[in-house]
Residue frames as a rotation matrix with the C-alpha (Angstrom) as fourth column:
MET 1
-0.118 -0.282 0.952 51.97
0.897 0.381 0.224 72.76
-0.426 0.881 0.208 71.47
PHE 2
0.760 0.448 0.471 50.47
0.603 -0.756 -0.255 76.18
0.241 0.478 -0.845 70.59
LEU 3
0.839 -0.493 -0.231 53.17
-0.257 -0.732 0.631 78.01
-0.480 -0.470 -0.741 72.64
SER 4
0.014 -0.893 0.450 55.94
0.340 0.427 0.838 75.93
-0.940 0.141 0.309 70.95
ILE 5
0.122 0.109 0.987 54.70
0.992 -0.026 -0.120 76.88
0.013 0.994 -0.111 67.49
LEU 6
0.949 0.300 0.100 54.34
0.293 -0.953 0.079 80.53
0.119 -0.046 -0.992 68.64
ASN 7
0.546 -0.824 -0.149 57.90
-0.083 -0.230 0.970 80.54
-0.833 -0.518 -0.194 70.02
LEU 8
-0.154 -0.633 0.759 59.26
0.736 0.439 0.515 79.16
-0.659 0.638 0.398 66.72
ILE 9
0.412 0.405 0.816 57.42
0.844 -0.507 -0.175 81.75
0.343 0.761 -0.551 64.69
GLY 10
0.986 0.054 -0.156 58.45
0.125 -0.865 0.486 84.47
-0.109 -0.499 -0.860 67.09
ILE 11
0.295 -0.955 -0.012 62.12
0.203 0.050 0.978 83.57
-0.934 -0.291 0.209 66.93
LEU 12
-0.178 -0.262 0.948 62.13
0.945 0.223 0.239 83.46
-0.274 0.939 0.208 63.17
ILE 13
0.683 0.508 0.525 60.39
0.621 -0.782 -0.050 86.86
0.385 0.360 -0.850 62.92
VAL 14
0.871 -0.380 -0.311 62.78
-0.005 -0.640 0.768 88.49
-0.491 -0.667 -0.560 65.49
TRP 15
-0.019 -0.980 0.200 65.97
0.350 0.181 0.919 87.21
-0.937 0.088 0.339 63.90
SER 16
0.040 0.091 0.995 64.73
0.998 0.050 -0.045 87.99
-0.054 0.995 -0.089 60.40
ILE 17
0.907 0.342 0.246 63.99
0.336 -0.940 0.064 91.65
0.253 0.025 -0.967 61.35
TRP 18
0.673 -0.701 -0.236 67.34
-0.091 -0.395 0.914 92.06
-0.734 -0.594 -0.329 63.18
ILE 19
-0.161 -0.773 0.614 69.37
0.631 0.398 0.666 90.54
-0.759 0.495 0.423 60.32
TRP 20
0.337 0.421 0.842 67.53
0.913 -0.366 -0.182 92.69
0.232 0.830 -0.508 57.80
LEU 21
0.998 0.053 -0.041 68.26
0.063 -0.948 0.313 95.87
-0.022 -0.315 -0.949 59.84
ALA 22
0.410 -0.910 -0.061 71.90
0.091 -0.025 0.995 95.00
-0.908 -0.414 0.073 60.31
ASN 23
-0.322 -0.552 0.769 72.32
0.760 0.334 0.558 94.82
-0.565 0.764 0.312 56.57
GLN 24
0.617 0.625 0.478 70.55
0.786 -0.523 -0.330 98.03
0.044 0.579 -0.814 55.60
PRO 25
-0.491 -0.838 0.237 72.71
0.821 -0.537 -0.194 101.05
0.290 0.100 0.952 54.58
PHE 26
0.649 0.743 -0.166 70.79
0.752 -0.593 0.286 103.51
0.114 -0.310 -0.944 56.78
THR 27
0.115 -0.532 0.839 72.00
0.052 -0.840 -0.540 107.07
0.992 0.105 -0.069 57.15
PRO 28
-0.807 -0.450 -0.382 73.41
0.394 0.070 -0.916 108.00
0.439 -0.890 0.121 60.58
SER 29
-0.747 0.565 0.352 70.32
-0.656 -0.711 -0.252 110.16
0.108 -0.419 0.902 61.20
PHE 30
0.235 0.837 -0.495 67.93
-0.663 0.510 0.548 107.29
0.711 0.199 0.675 60.50
SER 31
-0.178 -0.405 -0.897 70.02
0.389 0.808 -0.443 104.96
0.904 -0.428 0.014 62.71
LEU 32
-0.978 -0.182 0.097 69.79
0.008 -0.505 -0.863 107.55
0.206 -0.844 0.496 65.52
ALA 33
-0.350 0.918 0.188 66.05
-0.877 -0.391 0.278 107.78
0.328 -0.068 0.942 65.11
ILE 34
0.350 0.437 -0.829 65.62
-0.172 0.900 0.402 103.99
0.921 0.002 0.390 65.45
ALA 35
-0.523 -0.638 -0.565 67.99
0.468 0.339 -0.816 103.97
0.712 -0.692 0.121 68.50
LEU 36
-0.941 0.214 0.263 65.88
-0.336 -0.697 -0.633 106.59
0.048 -0.684 0.728 70.20
ALA 37
-0.144 0.985 -0.099 62.41
-0.920 -0.097 0.379 105.32
0.364 0.146 0.920 69.16
GLY 38
-0.284 -0.009 -0.959 63.04
-0.106 0.994 0.022 101.58
0.953 0.108 -0.283 69.96
PRO 39
-0.869 -0.088 -0.487 63.08
0.441 0.307 -0.843 101.82
0.224 -0.948 -0.227 73.73
PHE 40
-0.787 0.611 -0.086 60.22
-0.504 -0.716 -0.483 104.38
-0.356 -0.336 0.872 73.82
ALA 41
-0.272 0.674 -0.686 58.13
-0.739 0.311 0.598 102.12
0.616 0.670 0.414 71.49
SER 42
-0.555 0.042 -0.831 58.27
0.272 0.953 -0.134 99.33
0.786 -0.300 -0.540 74.15
ILE 43
-0.990 0.117 0.082 56.72
-0.122 -0.394 -0.911 101.47
-0.074 -0.912 0.404 76.88
PRO 44
-0.237 0.967 -0.096 53.13
-0.967 -0.226 0.115 101.38
0.089 0.120 0.989 75.51
LEU 45
-0.040 0.160 -0.986 53.45
-0.301 0.939 0.165 97.62
0.953 0.303 0.010 75.20
VAL 46
-0.878 -0.352 -0.324 54.26
0.192 0.360 -0.913 97.36
0.438 -0.864 -0.248 78.88
PHE 47
-0.771 0.620 0.144 51.11
-0.523 -0.489 -0.698 99.23
-0.363 -0.614 0.701 79.96
VAL 48
0.035 0.769 -0.638 48.89
-0.908 0.292 0.302 97.34
0.418 0.569 0.708 77.49
GLY 49
-0.344 -0.221 -0.913 50.34
-0.033 0.974 -0.224 94.08
0.938 -0.047 -0.342 78.83
ARG 50
-0.997 -0.060 -0.052 49.70
0.055 -0.050 -0.997 95.14
0.057 -0.997 0.053 82.43
TRP 51
-0.418 0.908 -0.024 46.13
-0.878 -0.411 -0.245 96.10
-0.233 -0.081 0.969 81.62
LEU 52
0.095 0.420 -0.903 45.58
-0.639 0.721 0.268 92.68
0.763 0.552 0.337 80.01
LEU 53
-0.714 -0.396 -0.577 47.08
0.188 0.686 -0.703 90.94
0.674 -0.610 -0.415 83.10
ASP 54
-0.954 0.292 0.070 44.87
-0.161 -0.299 -0.941 92.81
-0.254 -0.908 0.332 85.54
ARG 55
-0.261 0.910 -0.322 41.72
-0.918 -0.131 0.375 92.18
0.299 0.394 0.869 83.50
GLN 56
0.843 0.496 -0.207 41.96
-0.421 0.849 0.318 88.44
0.334 -0.181 0.925 84.20
PRO 57
0.062 -0.938 0.341 44.91
-0.985 -0.112 -0.130 87.54
0.160 -0.328 -0.931 86.49
SER 58
0.885 0.225 0.408 45.19
-0.303 0.943 0.138 83.87
-0.354 -0.246 0.902 85.88
VAL 59
0.062 -0.937 0.343 48.37
-0.119 0.334 0.935 81.74
-0.991 -0.099 -0.091 85.50
VAL 60
0.009 -0.032 0.999 47.51
0.813 0.582 0.011 80.55
-0.582 0.813 0.032 81.98
ARG 61
0.862 0.376 0.339 46.62
0.499 -0.744 -0.444 84.00
0.086 0.552 -0.829 80.75
ALA 62
0.714 -0.657 -0.241 49.78
-0.378 -0.652 0.657 85.46
-0.589 -0.378 -0.714 82.25
VAL 63
-0.091 -0.780 0.619 51.91
0.275 0.578 0.768 82.90
-0.957 0.240 0.162 80.38
HIS 64
0.217 0.291 0.932 50.26
0.965 0.077 -0.249 83.62
-0.144 0.954 -0.265 77.03
ILE 65
0.980 0.184 0.077 50.39
0.194 -0.969 -0.156 87.44
0.046 0.168 -0.985 77.46
THR 66
0.495 -0.861 -0.117 54.00
-0.296 -0.294 0.909 87.38
-0.817 -0.416 -0.401 78.59
THR 67
-0.078 -0.500 0.863 55.01
0.690 0.597 0.408 85.32
-0.719 0.628 0.298 75.51
TYR 68
0.551 0.397 0.734 53.41
0.815 -0.444 -0.372 87.96
0.178 0.803 -0.568 73.22
ILE 69
0.991 -0.120 -0.053 54.89
-0.100 -0.952 0.291 90.90
-0.085 -0.283 -0.955 75.17
HIS 70
0.266 -0.956 0.124 58.43
0.095 0.154 0.983 89.45
-0.959 -0.250 0.132 75.21
TYR 71
-0.155 -0.310 0.938 58.51
0.913 0.317 0.255 89.00
-0.377 0.896 0.234 71.44
LEU 72
0.656 0.438 0.615 56.91
0.657 -0.732 -0.181 92.39
0.371 0.522 -0.768 70.70
MET 73
0.935 -0.271 -0.229 59.39
-0.059 -0.755 0.653 94.11
-0.350 -0.597 -0.722 73.00
VAL 74
0.169 -0.955 0.243 62.67
0.353 0.289 0.890 92.48
-0.920 -0.065 0.386 71.86
ILE 75
0.328 -0.004 0.945 62.06
0.945 0.011 -0.328 93.57
-0.009 1.000 0.007 68.30
PRO 76
0.822 -0.021 0.569 62.26
0.112 -0.974 -0.199 97.44
0.558 0.227 -0.798 68.89
LEU 77
0.814 -0.560 0.156 64.79
-0.339 -0.238 0.910 97.01
-0.472 -0.794 -0.384 71.70
GLY 78
0.265 -0.724 0.637 67.10
0.598 0.642 0.480 94.81
-0.756 0.254 0.603 69.65
ALA 79
0.520 0.026 0.854 66.66
0.797 -0.374 -0.473 97.13
0.307 0.927 -0.216 66.67
ALA 80
0.966 -0.106 0.234 67.63
-0.174 -0.940 0.292 100.12
0.189 -0.323 -0.927 68.84
ILE 81
0.509 -0.836 0.204 70.88
-0.071 0.196 0.978 98.36
-0.858 -0.513 0.041 70.06
ILE 82
0.211 -0.425 0.880 71.81
0.883 0.469 0.015 97.44
-0.419 0.774 0.474 66.53
GLU 83
0.559 0.039 0.828 71.32
0.593 -0.717 -0.367 101.00
0.579 0.696 -0.424 65.18
ALA 84
0.953 -0.286 0.105 72.88
-0.279 -0.682 0.676 102.65
-0.122 -0.673 -0.730 68.30
THR 85
0.364 -0.853 0.374 75.97
0.327 0.493 0.807 100.50
-0.872 -0.172 0.458 67.74
ARG 86
0.197 -0.187 0.962 76.01
0.980 0.020 -0.197 101.44
0.017 0.982 0.187 64.07
TYR 87
0.836 0.178 0.520 75.64
0.215 -0.977 -0.012 105.13
0.505 0.122 -0.854 64.87
ALA 88
0.859 -0.512 0.000 78.39
-0.131 -0.219 0.967 104.91
-0.495 -0.830 -0.255 67.52
GLN 89
0.149 -0.801 0.579 80.78
0.700 0.499 0.510 103.63
-0.698 0.330 0.635 64.93
HIS 90
0.551 0.123 0.825 80.18
0.787 -0.406 -0.465 106.55
0.278 0.906 -0.320 62.58
GLN 91
-0.427 -0.875 0.227 82.64
0.765 -0.484 -0.425 109.43
0.481 -0.008 0.877 62.32
VAL 92
0.086 0.493 0.866 80.13
-0.006 -0.869 0.496 111.89
0.996 -0.048 -0.071 63.59
LEU 93
0.942 0.307 -0.133 80.70
0.100 0.122 0.988 110.59
0.320 -0.944 0.084 67.11
TYR 94
0.104 -0.987 -0.122 84.50
0.692 0.160 -0.704 111.18
0.714 -0.011 0.700 67.16
THR 95
-0.364 -0.197 0.910 83.92
-0.283 -0.908 -0.309 114.29
0.887 -0.370 0.275 69.18
TRP 96
0.533 0.618 0.578 82.05
-0.778 0.088 0.622 112.17
0.334 -0.781 0.528 71.74
SER 97
0.303 -0.464 -0.832 84.87
0.052 0.880 -0.472 109.63
0.952 0.100 0.290 72.16
THR 98
0.998 0.019 0.068 85.88
-0.068 -0.002 0.998 108.54
0.019 -1.000 0.000 75.62
SER 99
0.339 -0.931 0.133 89.43
-0.875 -0.364 -0.319 108.80
0.346 -0.008 -0.938 76.99
LEU 100
0.298 -0.187 0.936 89.30
-0.635 0.694 0.340 105.29
-0.713 -0.695 0.088 78.55
PRO 101
-0.683 -0.679 -0.270 91.23
-0.663 0.421 0.618 102.48
-0.306 0.602 -0.738 76.84
GLY 102
0.040 0.758 -0.651 89.24
-0.888 0.326 0.325 100.08
0.459 0.564 0.686 74.58
TRP 103
-0.544 -0.325 -0.774 90.65
-0.046 0.932 -0.360 97.03
0.838 -0.160 -0.522 76.42
LEU 104
-0.905 0.330 0.268 88.68
-0.312 -0.087 -0.946 98.10
-0.289 -0.940 0.182 79.53
GLY 105
-0.013 0.972 -0.234 85.41
-0.972 -0.067 -0.226 97.71
-0.236 0.224 0.946 77.53
LEU 106
0.026 0.009 -1.000 86.47
-0.567 0.824 -0.007 94.36
0.823 0.567 0.027 76.23
GLY 107
-0.894 -0.392 -0.218 87.24
-0.017 0.516 -0.857 93.23
0.448 -0.762 -0.468 79.78
ILE 108
-0.601 0.765 0.232 83.83
-0.626 -0.270 -0.732 94.42
-0.497 -0.585 0.641 81.00
MET 109
0.145 0.667 -0.731 82.20
-0.970 0.242 0.028 92.58
0.195 0.705 0.682 78.08
LEU 110
-0.388 -0.389 -0.836 84.08
-0.288 0.912 -0.291 89.37
0.876 0.128 -0.466 78.89
VAL 111
-0.999 -0.023 0.033 83.18
-0.038 0.241 -0.970 89.41
0.014 -0.970 -0.242 82.59
SER 112
-0.377 0.925 -0.041 79.54
-0.732 -0.325 -0.599 90.39
-0.568 -0.196 0.800 82.00
GLY 113
0.017 0.348 -0.937 79.26
-0.888 0.437 0.146 87.84
0.460 0.829 0.317 79.23
VAL 114
-0.751 -0.337 -0.568 80.31
-0.023 0.873 -0.487 85.11
0.660 -0.353 -0.664 81.63
MET 115
-0.865 0.492 0.101 77.84
-0.204 -0.160 -0.966 86.37
-0.459 -0.856 0.239 84.13
LEU 116
-0.092 0.840 -0.534 75.06
-0.990 -0.135 -0.042 86.19
-0.107 0.525 0.844 81.44
VAL 117
-0.265 -0.073 -0.962 75.94
-0.426 0.903 0.049 82.53
0.865 0.423 -0.270 80.80
LEU 118
-0.955 -0.154 -0.254 75.87
0.148 0.495 -0.856 81.81
0.257 -0.855 -0.450 84.50
VAL 119
-0.580 0.813 0.047 72.41
-0.655 -0.431 -0.621 83.45
-0.485 -0.391 0.782 84.85
ILE 120
0.014 0.603 -0.797 71.08
-0.900 0.356 0.253 81.30
0.436 0.714 0.548 82.07
PHE 121
-0.521 -0.270 -0.809 72.40
0.033 0.942 -0.335 78.18
0.853 -0.201 -0.482 83.87
ASN 122
-0.986 0.147 0.083 70.99
-0.112 -0.199 -0.974 79.56
-0.127 -0.969 0.213 87.16
LEU 123
-0.250 0.955 -0.159 67.52
-0.920 -0.285 -0.270 79.89
-0.303 0.079 0.950 85.67
ALA 124
-0.016 0.240 -0.971 67.65
-0.672 0.716 0.188 76.54
0.741 0.655 0.150 83.95
LEU 125
-0.627 -0.338 -0.701 68.76
0.211 0.793 -0.571 74.63
0.750 -0.507 -0.426 87.09
LYS 126
-0.920 0.173 -0.350 66.90
0.330 -0.135 -0.934 76.59
-0.209 -0.976 0.067 89.79
GLY 127
-0.472 0.796 -0.379 63.98
-0.546 -0.601 -0.583 78.04
-0.692 -0.068 0.719 87.88
LEU 128
-0.362 0.229 0.904 63.47
0.493 0.870 -0.022 75.30
-0.791 0.437 -0.428 85.35
GLY 129
0.753 0.637 0.165 63.27
0.507 -0.401 -0.763 77.79
-0.420 0.658 -0.625 82.55
ALA 130
-0.253 -0.831 0.495 65.09
0.964 -0.262 0.053 80.39
0.086 0.491 0.867 80.51
PRO 131
-0.523 -0.023 -0.852 65.33
0.424 -0.874 -0.237 84.22
-0.739 -0.485 0.467 80.51
PHE 132
-0.825 0.291 -0.485 62.76
-0.560 -0.544 0.625 84.63
-0.082 0.787 0.612 77.76
ALA 133
0.147 0.988 0.050 59.38
-0.927 0.155 -0.343 83.49
-0.346 0.004 0.938 76.55
ILE 134
-0.196 -0.225 -0.954 60.99
-0.676 0.736 -0.034 80.39
0.710 0.638 -0.296 74.94
ALA 135
-0.109 0.154 -0.982 60.80
0.511 0.856 0.077 78.70
0.852 -0.494 -0.172 78.35
LEU 136
0.134 0.178 0.975 59.31
-0.608 -0.762 0.223 80.77
0.783 -0.622 0.006 81.16
THR 137
-0.844 -0.522 0.125 60.50
-0.393 0.444 -0.805 79.63
0.364 -0.728 -0.580 84.59
ARG 138
0.021 0.842 -0.539 58.28
0.106 0.534 0.839 77.10
0.994 -0.074 -0.078 86.36
ILE 139
0.590 0.182 -0.787 59.43
0.798 0.019 0.602 78.02
0.125 -0.983 -0.134 89.85
VAL 140
0.951 -0.220 0.217 60.98
-0.234 -0.971 0.043 81.13
0.202 -0.092 -0.975 91.40
ALA 141
0.247 -0.944 -0.218 64.77
0.631 0.327 -0.703 81.07
0.735 0.036 0.677 91.15
THR 142
0.941 0.151 0.301 65.89
-0.139 -0.640 0.756 82.28
0.307 -0.753 -0.581 94.63
GLU 143
0.719 -0.692 0.057 69.37
0.307 0.391 0.868 80.81
-0.623 -0.607 0.494 94.90
TRP 144
-0.041 -0.866 0.499 72.91
0.973 0.079 0.217 81.52
-0.227 0.495 0.839 93.58
LEU 145
-0.858 -0.330 0.393 72.95
0.451 -0.850 0.270 84.75
0.245 0.409 0.879 91.61
TYR 146
-0.140 0.892 0.430 69.23
0.116 -0.417 0.902 85.29
0.983 0.176 -0.045 92.29
ALA 147
0.360 0.162 -0.919 69.91
0.915 0.132 0.382 85.27
0.183 -0.978 -0.101 96.03
TRP 148
-0.560 -0.672 -0.484 71.81
0.736 -0.672 0.080 88.60
-0.379 -0.312 0.871 95.63
THR 149
-0.732 0.300 -0.612 69.52
-0.434 -0.897 0.080 90.48
-0.525 0.324 0.787 93.21
ARG 150
0.152 0.861 0.485 66.16
0.065 0.481 -0.874 89.86
-0.986 0.164 0.017 91.49
ASN 151
0.939 0.274 -0.209 67.58
-0.138 -0.257 -0.957 91.02
-0.316 0.927 -0.203 88.17
PRO 152
0.128 -0.981 0.144 71.06
0.018 0.147 0.989 89.53
-0.992 -0.124 0.037 87.54
MET 153
0.034 -0.024 0.999 70.23
0.938 0.347 -0.024 89.07
-0.346 0.938 0.034 83.86
VAL 154
0.856 0.347 0.384 69.44
0.462 -0.847 -0.263 92.81
0.234 0.402 -0.885 83.41
LEU 155
0.758 -0.633 -0.155 72.50
-0.308 -0.558 0.771 93.90
-0.575 -0.537 -0.618 85.36
SER 156
-0.044 -0.795 0.605 74.77
0.362 0.552 0.751 91.60
-0.931 0.252 0.264 83.35
ALA 157
0.217 0.228 0.949 73.30
0.973 0.027 -0.229 92.72
-0.078 0.973 -0.215 80.01
PHE 158
0.985 0.165 0.056 73.55
0.166 -0.986 -0.005 96.36
0.055 0.014 -0.998 80.96
ALA 159
0.430 -0.901 -0.060 77.23
-0.238 -0.177 0.955 95.94
-0.871 -0.396 -0.291 81.97
PHE 160
-0.073 -0.455 0.888 77.91
0.760 0.551 0.345 94.21
-0.646 0.699 0.306 78.70
LEU 161
0.550 0.393 0.737 76.42
0.808 -0.474 -0.350 97.10
0.212 0.788 -0.578 76.78
VAL 162
0.907 -0.373 -0.195 78.40
-0.236 -0.835 0.497 99.66
-0.348 -0.405 -0.846 78.90
GLY 163
0.074 -0.924 0.375 81.54
0.145 0.382 0.913 97.61
-0.987 -0.013 0.163 77.99
LEU 164
0.135 0.077 0.988 80.50
0.971 0.189 -0.147 97.79
-0.198 0.979 -0.049 74.33
GLY 165
0.951 0.242 0.192 80.16
0.268 -0.956 -0.124 101.59
0.154 0.169 -0.974 74.58
LEU 166
0.621 -0.774 -0.124 83.64
-0.305 -0.384 0.872 101.79
-0.722 -0.504 -0.474 76.09
TRP 167
-0.106 -0.589 0.801 85.10
0.551 0.636 0.540 99.51
-0.828 0.499 0.258 73.43
LEU 168
0.324 0.326 0.888 83.50
0.934 -0.261 -0.244 101.70
0.153 0.909 -0.389 70.76
LYS 169
-0.710 -0.626 -0.323 84.89
0.692 -0.706 -0.152 104.74
-0.133 -0.331 0.934 72.61
SER 170
-0.434 0.644 0.630 81.45
0.268 -0.575 0.773 106.35
0.860 0.505 0.078 72.42
SER 171
-0.977 0.121 -0.177 80.29
0.128 -0.335 -0.934 108.50
-0.172 -0.934 0.312 75.37
LEU 172
-0.486 0.853 -0.191 77.01
-0.872 -0.459 0.171 109.10
0.058 0.249 0.967 73.51
PHE 173
-0.192 0.388 -0.901 76.33
-0.180 0.889 0.421 105.31
0.965 0.243 -0.101 73.43
ILE 174
-0.713 -0.093 -0.694 76.72
0.607 0.413 -0.679 105.13
0.350 -0.906 -0.238 77.17
LEU 175
-0.896 0.431 -0.104 74.52
-0.324 -0.796 -0.511 108.19
-0.303 -0.425 0.853 77.66
TRP 176
-0.315 0.787 -0.530 71.93
-0.746 0.139 0.651 106.56
0.586 0.601 0.544 75.45
LEU 177
-0.420 0.100 -0.902 72.00
0.379 0.923 -0.074 103.54
0.825 -0.373 -0.425 77.74
LEU 178
-0.868 -0.029 -0.495 71.54
0.490 -0.205 -0.847 105.64
-0.077 -0.978 0.192 80.84
ILE 179
-0.795 0.496 -0.349 68.93
-0.369 -0.852 -0.371 108.09
-0.481 -0.167 0.860 79.60
VAL 180
-0.225 0.748 -0.624 66.89
-0.951 -0.030 0.307 106.15
0.211 0.663 0.718 77.07
VAL 181
-0.260 0.073 -0.963 67.30
-0.208 0.969 0.130 102.39
0.943 0.234 -0.237 77.63
SER 182
-0.923 -0.251 -0.291 67.47
0.200 0.333 -0.922 102.30
0.328 -0.909 -0.257 81.43
PRO 183
-0.654 0.742 0.147 64.09
-0.656 -0.459 -0.599 103.96
-0.378 -0.488 0.787 82.02
ALA 184
0.060 0.676 -0.734 62.34
-0.904 0.349 0.248 101.69
0.424 0.649 0.632 79.47
ILE 185
-0.389 -0.253 -0.886 63.80
0.034 0.957 -0.289 98.51
0.920 -0.143 -0.364 81.15
PHE 186
-0.999 0.029 0.027 62.90
-0.029 -0.085 -0.996 99.81
-0.027 -0.996 0.086 84.66
ILE 187
-0.321 0.943 -0.085 59.30
-0.928 -0.331 -0.174 100.47
-0.192 0.023 0.981 83.58
PHE 188
0.066 0.354 -0.933 59.00
-0.595 0.765 0.248 97.00
0.801 0.539 0.261 82.11
LEU 189
-0.661 -0.355 -0.662 60.37
0.261 0.718 -0.646 95.29
0.704 -0.599 -0.382 85.27
ARG 190
-0.980 0.200 -0.009 58.39
-0.066 -0.369 -0.927 97.36
-0.188 -0.908 0.375 87.69
VAL 191
-0.315 0.924 -0.215 55.06
-0.906 -0.360 -0.223 97.66
-0.283 0.125 0.951 85.83
TYR 192
0.406 0.577 -0.709 54.79
-0.810 0.586 0.014 94.38
0.423 0.569 0.705 83.96
GLU 193
-0.269 -0.569 -0.777 57.33
-0.246 0.820 -0.516 91.70
0.931 0.052 -0.360 84.99
GLU 194
-0.954 -0.160 0.253 56.79
-0.273 0.124 -0.954 91.98
0.121 -0.979 -0.162 88.78
ARG 195
-0.140 0.969 0.205 53.00
-0.902 -0.039 -0.430 91.78
-0.408 -0.245 0.879 88.39
GLU 196
0.347 0.229 -0.909 53.27
-0.734 0.669 -0.112 88.84
0.583 0.707 0.401 86.02
LEU 197
-0.557 -0.633 -0.538 55.47
-0.110 0.698 -0.708 86.96
0.823 -0.335 -0.458 88.48
GLU 198
-0.755 0.410 0.512 53.06
-0.615 -0.171 -0.770 87.80
-0.229 -0.896 0.381 91.36
ILE 199
0.249 0.935 -0.254 50.25
-0.965 0.217 -0.144 86.19
-0.080 0.281 0.956 89.35
ARG 200
0.349 -0.138 -0.927 52.18
-0.465 0.833 -0.299 83.04
0.814 0.535 0.226 88.44
PHE 201
-0.352 -0.617 -0.704 54.00
0.300 0.638 -0.709 82.39
0.887 -0.461 -0.039 91.72
LYS 202
0.612 0.787 0.079 51.84
0.164 -0.224 0.961 84.28
0.774 -0.575 -0.266 94.26
GLU 203
0.981 -0.121 0.152 53.25
-0.182 -0.300 0.936 84.24
-0.068 -0.946 -0.316 97.84
THR 204
0.518 -0.834 0.189 56.47
0.780 0.551 0.295 82.57
-0.351 -0.005 0.936 96.81
TYR 205
-0.049 -0.577 0.815 57.47
0.810 -0.500 -0.305 85.45
0.584 0.646 0.492 94.65
LEU 206
0.665 0.383 0.641 56.08
-0.010 -0.853 0.521 88.07
0.747 -0.353 -0.564 97.07
THR 207
0.927 -0.364 -0.096 58.29
0.159 0.148 0.976 86.71
-0.341 -0.920 0.195 99.81
TYR 208
0.149 -0.908 0.390 61.34
0.965 0.220 0.144 86.59
-0.217 0.355 0.909 97.56
LYS 209
0.147 -0.033 0.989 60.65
0.529 -0.842 -0.106 90.14
0.836 0.538 -0.106 96.32
ALA 210
0.914 0.244 0.325 60.44
-0.114 -0.615 0.780 91.39
0.390 -0.750 -0.534 99.96
GLN 211
0.770 -0.638 0.009 63.81
0.237 0.298 0.925 89.76
-0.592 -0.710 0.381 100.85
THR 212
-0.050 -0.826 0.561 65.85
0.872 0.238 0.428 90.50
-0.487 0.511 0.708 97.73
PRO 213
-0.189 -0.040 -0.981 66.84
-0.103 -0.993 0.060 93.88
-0.977 0.112 0.184 96.22
MET 214
0.826 0.564 -0.009 65.65
-0.017 0.009 -1.000 94.75
-0.564 0.826 0.017 92.72
PHE 215
0.846 -0.534 -0.019 69.07
-0.076 -0.086 -0.993 95.62
0.528 0.841 -0.114 91.43
LEU 216
0.155 -0.867 0.473 71.87
-0.897 -0.324 -0.299 96.37
0.413 -0.378 -0.828 93.99
PRO 217
0.153 -0.142 -0.978 73.44
0.002 0.990 -0.143 93.01
0.988 0.020 0.152 94.78
PHE 218
-0.423 -0.242 0.873 72.99
-0.860 -0.197 -0.471 92.22
0.286 -0.950 -0.125 98.48
ARG 219
-0.284 0.287 -0.915 72.54
0.131 0.957 0.259 88.90
0.950 -0.047 -0.309 100.18
SER 220
0.173 0.525 0.833 70.19
-0.739 -0.491 0.462 89.16
0.651 -0.696 0.303 103.12
GLY 221
-0.823 -0.529 0.206 71.03
-0.542 0.624 -0.562 85.70
0.169 -0.575 -0.801 104.43
LYS 222
-0.172 0.849 0.500 67.44
-0.697 0.254 -0.671 84.57
-0.696 -0.464 0.548 104.31
HIS 223
0.634 0.337 -0.696 67.90
-0.755 0.467 -0.461 82.46
0.169 0.817 0.551 101.19
THR 224
0.378 -0.496 0.782 69.37
-0.215 0.774 0.595 78.98
-0.900 -0.393 0.186 101.14
ALA 225
0.109 -0.484 -0.868 71.96
-0.981 -0.196 -0.014 78.15
-0.164 0.853 -0.496 98.53
């Protein structure tokens, strides 16, 4: 009951902040500052969360800490994406425009968007959960998309944002993804999420982790579909 109320409050806060940001007439410089600061702001949260996990590595504690960490991280990351998109649309980036056609970006967004939906169904059916604190998975999803990579959600979301950058014709947006966002996400996955999953699922996750690549899709043949 407590987690349900916390999730409801968290969702309302996150969406309220994002909607407020999207409607603010920020200057391009301020938008750029938020786009750069957002991912970096999430990194201290990762290490604080890891420290809290290691202090008392119990399943119940891991669930509660992960709920807080998820909501605290999506606020600055979502804000960064909103402002990076706004900045990419500004005229100051015309000199950073890509030569690739916009329809290529739309195509990538369409394919990766479908993949994102499939990952959600994958987690719901095979992990009995969702890709967020709203419903943390109750078992390790090791089949279908998760038989190829441990992070199909991250790969699909990243591909979607790359497609968005191509559609916006912004080379700087794509560079921002590679240089600023990617390290922050990698640190979260490696430092916090893997440890949290080890605590909740123990040997089941450790075996899956040893058999399945972190990112590069590759099916070892050791999983059953």
